N, C-alpha and C positions, 0 to 999 in steps of 0.2 A: 214553394221554394223554401228551405229555414236558412241562413246564415248563422253560425254561432263560433264561438272562440273567440280571440283577442280584437279587438277594434282597433280601427286604426286611425291615424286622424291626419290632418294635413296641413304643411306649412308653407307658408308662403311668404317671400319678404320683397322689399323695394328700397328707394332710394329717396324717396319724396313723397309727401300728401298733402292736404290739406282740412280742414274742419274748419265748416261755415254753419253760421245761423242764420239760415234765409239766404239773402246773397252776400252777408256782411262775414269776414273772416274771423273763426274766432282762434284758429293755431294754423300757424306755420310747422310741418313737421319733417325734420328726417328720416334716417334709416326706419324703418318700421316691420314688424312683422303679425303674422295673422297663425292664428294656430287655433284649430276646431273653430269657435266664436268670437275667441280674445282676441283683442287687437293690441298693440304698445307699439310706441314710437319716441325718437328722442324728438324734444322740443328745439324750434329754433326760435319760435316767437310764439308767445301767446295772450291773448285779453282774459283777462284774469275774472271780465265781469261776464262777457258772450260763453265763455266754456261753460261757464256750471248752468246755464240755459237750455230750454229745448227748443223746437228739437234741433239734434245737429246733425250734419251731414259729411259724411266722409266722400274725399273726393281724389282718387290716386288718377294722373294722368295716365294713358296709354301710349304706347309706338306710335298709334295707329292715328291720332290725333283726339280719339275719343277718351272718356272718364268715366271711370268705372265710381258709382255713387251706392252708399250703403249708409243709411241711419247707424247712429252713436247713440247706446245708451250706457249709466251709469261710470260717466268720465271723471275718471281723478287725473291730477297732474301732479307727481314725489318727485323731489329730486329732478327735474330737469327730464321726466319721460311722463309723455301720458299715456293711461291702462282705457280701455274700455271694451263694451262686448258688443259685437253686431248684431243687429237686429233684423230679425227675419223680414223676406222680402213680403211686400203686401202686394197681392195681386187683383 
């Protein structure tokens, strides 16, 4: 089977998330979006040192009480917004 033609990207969004360095909070985020592997969010609060360290983990709280967790790379903060790349899940 071959797939050809225009590729599609899924875009999802949410209202809040947290970025952690280990157990320590690196950033509290407001509204966020994911398109492809790129993540962008409004910054509510950020620790200027921790957000520059690695590995950073994005936590998105789900309605069922669980958290979706993804590693973030290439993180930057500019003009009240955080940008990063969702890293591939390790199996």
